[in-house]
N, C-alpha and C positions, 0 to 999 in steps of 0.2 A: 300518568297523565294519559284522560279518556282520547280516545278515537274522534274523527269530525261524526258531526252527526247525519244521518240520512235522511231527507226527507223524502215521503210518500206521501203522493196522490192515489187517489181511484175513485171508483163508482158504485153506489149501491153497498156504501162502508167495506168494500173489500181494498185494502189496501197495495198496492202497487208501487216498488218498489222503484226510483231514480235514481239517474248514477250523480254520484258525486261530482261536482265538478270543484276545479280549484278557485281559491277564492279570487286570484290575478293572474297575467301571463305565465309571469318566473315561475312561480308553483307548480303551474301548469307542465314545466320544464322538468319538475323533483319528483322521483316514485313518493306517491303518496304515504307511505311510513315515515319518511324524511321530513314530512312541512314541518312539522313541530320541534324541526333540533338546530341547532347551531351550527350556521352557514357560511362561507365567505366565498366571493370571485378569487380566483388562484391559476398562476400559469404555470403550467409545466413545462421545460426548454429540453430539444433537444437537437446538437448540433454536431453535423459532420464538418467539420472542418480543422486545417492545419492548424489553426490557432483558438482553440475553442474560447471561445466567451461562456458557454456553458458547459454542460456535460456531452459526452458523445464520444464518437473516434476521428477518423479523419478524412480530408477528406474525399470526394469520390471522383476515383481517377476514370479517365477516358474507356466508355464500354464495361466498368465494374459493377459489383453489384457490393453493398455493404449493410451488416444489421448493426442495431445497439436498441438497448432498454434504457426507461427513466421509471426511477422505481418509486411507486406510489406510496406516500407516508404510511405509518402506522396508526396516526390518529384518525386517520379521517378517511371515506372514500375520496373520490373524485368523478364527478360526472361531467364528463368532457360535450362544450357544446358548438365550438368554434376550432378551427386548426387553421394556422396562419404557416405560412413558407415565403423564405427567402431562397433564391437560388443566385450565388454571384458568381465570380470566376476564382479561383483561388485567393488570389489577392484585394479579392473582394473591390475593387475598381471597374466591373463591367457585372451591370445588372443583367441575369440572364432571364430571372422569373419572377415578380412581385411589382407592386403597383408602378406604374412607366414601364415595362418590358413591352415589348411589341409581339415575341414571338412565345413558345409554349415553353415548358421547363425541360421537356426532354428526358424527364423521371417518370419511371413508375414506383408506387408505392404500396407495400402490403402492411396494414398496421393489425398487431394482435393484443387482444388484452393476454398480458403474461401469467396473470394468474391461474387462469385453467387454458390459457394455451390456445386460446380459441382466436380466430383473424374473424374480423370485421369484415372482410369480403373474399369472395369464392375464389378471386385471381387476384394478381396483380394490378391495380389501375391507372390509371396517368393519375402524378401528382396535380395537375390544374383541372380533375374532376373531385377532389375530396379539399385542395386545397385554397384559400384566399391568401389576401394580400393583407397587412397590419391595417390599411386605408380601410377597404373589401375582405373584412374574412368571409368565411366561407361557414354559414352555419349547419351543422347537423341534421337530417334532416328528423332523425330520431336521437338524441343526445344519448350519450354511450357511459354507463357508469362501471366505471376501474376500481375493482374493492381494495379496501386498506390492505397495504401489502401485497397488493401484486404490482403491473408493472403496465405500461406501452410499450409494445415493442413495436419498433419501426425496421423493416427494409426495405431500401431505395437501390433502383437498377437507372444507371448513370445509359441512356439511348445513343449518346452523345460518342463517337467513334474517335474523335480528335483533343476535347479538350478536360479535364478535372473538371469539376467545380465542390464549390461549401455549398452545404445546403442547412440551415437552419429552421427548426418543424417548433413553433410556439400549441400547446392543447389547452386552449384558454374553456376555463370554464368553472368548476362547483365546487369547494369541498365541502363535505358534508362530516361534520362531527358527528355520527350516528349515538355517541353515548350524553350528549350534553343537550343540555334544554336552551330552546332560542332565546 
């Protein structure tokens, strides 16, 4: 399938290449080589809970650090555009962080592209700085492409020294079927 045509402008017969703009805001998020392939919305879930609803590990004990990885499927890349977090007490009755909570998450997070084992930040950062709530998701300034068969690795540190918490992370984005036409 031929690629997009680049417009040319110039003066005096000299053509000057102009940048090719995405046809809409959505495709502006997607790397250009994937504009003409099948795409669909998708959510990967990673739960740190004593009763996992998705996949992941146990809840985060007071003053502890835990790690887990969610596998990106083999048939498509995943372009992560948003991260959503819900932090509760381990009985799921008290909201610690999310829409309606009044305090900070008390968590540090490190996100790693597990395929090449490349972190997306130079240090662990407050969960509040990268993850929003279901009602107010946090858009990533630059969407992150996780390649097929790789994974999204997460390390969470509970800064609360007295209470264990359950953390549910949702990675919202776009599955890109790199080998299927649009």
